[in-house]
C-alpha positions as CSV (number, residue, x, y, z in Angstrom):
1,X,-11.8,26.7,-5.0
2,X,-9.4,24.5,-6.0
3,X,-8.7,20.9,-4.4
4,X,-5.5,18.7,-5.4
5,X,-5.1,15.5,-3.8
6,X,-1.5,15.8,-2.3
7,X,-1.1,12.5,-0.3
8,X,-2.4,9.8,1.9
9,X,-0.8,9.6,5.0
10,X,0.2,6.2,6.6
11,X,1.0,5.7,10.0
12,X,4.1,3.2,10.6
13,X,6.1,1.4,13.3
14,X,9.2,2.2,11.1
15,X,8.3,4.7,8.4
16,X,11.5,4.4,6.5
17,X,11.4,0.4,6.1
18,X,7.6,0.8,5.1
19,X,8.2,3.7,2.9
20,X,10.6,1.8,1.0
21,X,8.8,-1.5,0.7
22,X,6.0,0.6,-0.6
23,X,8.5,2.4,-3.2
24,X,9.8,-1.0,-4.1
25,X,6.4,-2.8,-4.7
26,X,5.0,0.2,-6.6
27,X,8.2,1.1,-8.4
28,X,7.5,4.8,-6.9
29,X,10.6,7.4,-6.3
30,X,11.1,8.7,-2.9
31,X,11.1,12.3,-2.8
32,X,11.8,12.9,1.0
33,X,13.5,10.4,3.7
34,X,13.4,12.6,6.5
35,X,13.0,10.5,9.8
36,X,9.7,11.4,10.8
37,X,8.3,11.5,7.4
38,X,9.4,9.3,4.5
39,X,7.3,10.1,1.3
40,X,7.1,8.1,-2.4
41,X,5.5,9.4,-5.2
42,X,4.8,7.8,-8.8
43,X,7.4,10.4,-10.1
44,X,9.1,13.6,-8.4
45,X,6.3,15.9,-9.7
46,X,3.3,13.4,-9.9
47,X,0.6,13.5,-7.2
48,X,-0.9,11.9,-4.8
49,X,2.1,10.6,-2.8
50,X,2.2,8.3,0.1
51,X,3.9,9.8,3.3
52,X,4.9,7.1,6.4
53,X,4.7,8.8,9.6
54,X,5.9,7.3,12.8
55,X,3.3,6.3,15.4
56,X,3.9,4.3,18.5
57,X,0.3,3.0,18.8
58,X,0.0,-0.6,17.7
59,X,-2.7,-1.4,15.6
60,X,-5.3,-3.1,16.7
61,X,-8.3,-3.7,14.2
62,X,-8.5,-3.7,10.3
63,X,-7.7,-0.7,8.3
64,X,-10.7,1.7,7.7
65,X,-9.1,2.8,4.1
66,X,-6.9,0.5,2.1
67,X,-5.5,0.1,-1.5
68,X,-7.3,-1.8,-4.4
69,X,-4.7,-2.4,-7.2
70,X,-6.1,-3.7,-10.9
71,X,-3.1,-5.2,-12.7
72,X,-3.0,-6.8,-15.9
73,X,-2.8,-10.1,-14.3
74,X,-3.6,-10.4,-10.8
75,X,-2.1,-13.8,-9.8
76,X,1.1,-12.7,-10.9
77,X,1.0,-9.5,-9.0
78,X,0.1,-11.5,-6.4
79,X,3.0,-13.9,-6.4
80,X,5.2,-10.3,-7.1
81,X,3.9,-8.7,-3.7
82,X,4.3,-12.2,-1.8
83,X,8.2,-12.4,-3.2
84,X,8.4,-8.7,-1.5
85,X,7.1,-9.7,2.0
86,X,3.4,-9.4,2.0
87,X,1.8,-11.9,2.9
88,X,-2.1,-13.2,2.3
89,X,-4.6,-12.5,4.8
90,X,-8.3,-13.0,5.6
91,X,-10.7,-10.4,6.6
92,X,-14.0,-12.4,6.0
93,X,-14.0,-11.9,2.3
94,X,-14.2,-15.5,1.9
95,X,-13.1,-17.9,-1.2
96,X,-15.5,-16.4,-3.9
97,X,-14.2,-13.5,-5.1
98,X,-12.0,-12.3,-7.8
99,X,-9.6,-10.1,-5.6
100,X,-6.9,-11.3,-3.3
101,X,-6.3,-9.7,0.0
102,X,-2.9,-9.2,1.5
103,X,-1.0,-7.4,4.1
104,X,2.4,-5.4,3.8
105,X,5.1,-6.1,6.3
106,X,3.0,-4.1,9.3
107,X,-0.1,-5.8,8.3
108,X,-2.0,-2.9,6.2
109,X,-4.5,-4.9,4.4
110,X,-4.5,-3.8,0.4
111,X,-6.6,-5.9,-2.4
112,X,-5.1,-7.0,-5.9
113,X,-8.4,-7.3,-7.9
114,X,-9.1,-9.4,-10.9
115,X,-10.2,-8.4,-14.3
116,X,-12.5,-5.5,-14.3
117,X,-15.9,-6.8,-15.0
118,X,-17.4,-6.5,-18.6
């Protein structure tokens, strides 16, 4: 049996706005901009993608799944995300870690990691 990871589905109040934000943040391309399903990918023919779908239920707890990014320069990347509209958040991680926890415009948490341990 062959298994290919196609996409991650992200529930969103405004799929188009959140999908555009993540496309800008990641430098990805839009492959579907239907009103009910907004999909982005690293390149048109590259997987996995992110698909943003509309939900009407408000978010009430922290994410059960989140993205971790490991850039060359953590602080520069955090600054870039903040300039795009991300916000810092505290989910109980404390201050003694090599990562920074941010949230996207709809409050979805993601981490920007520090250098890979040697």
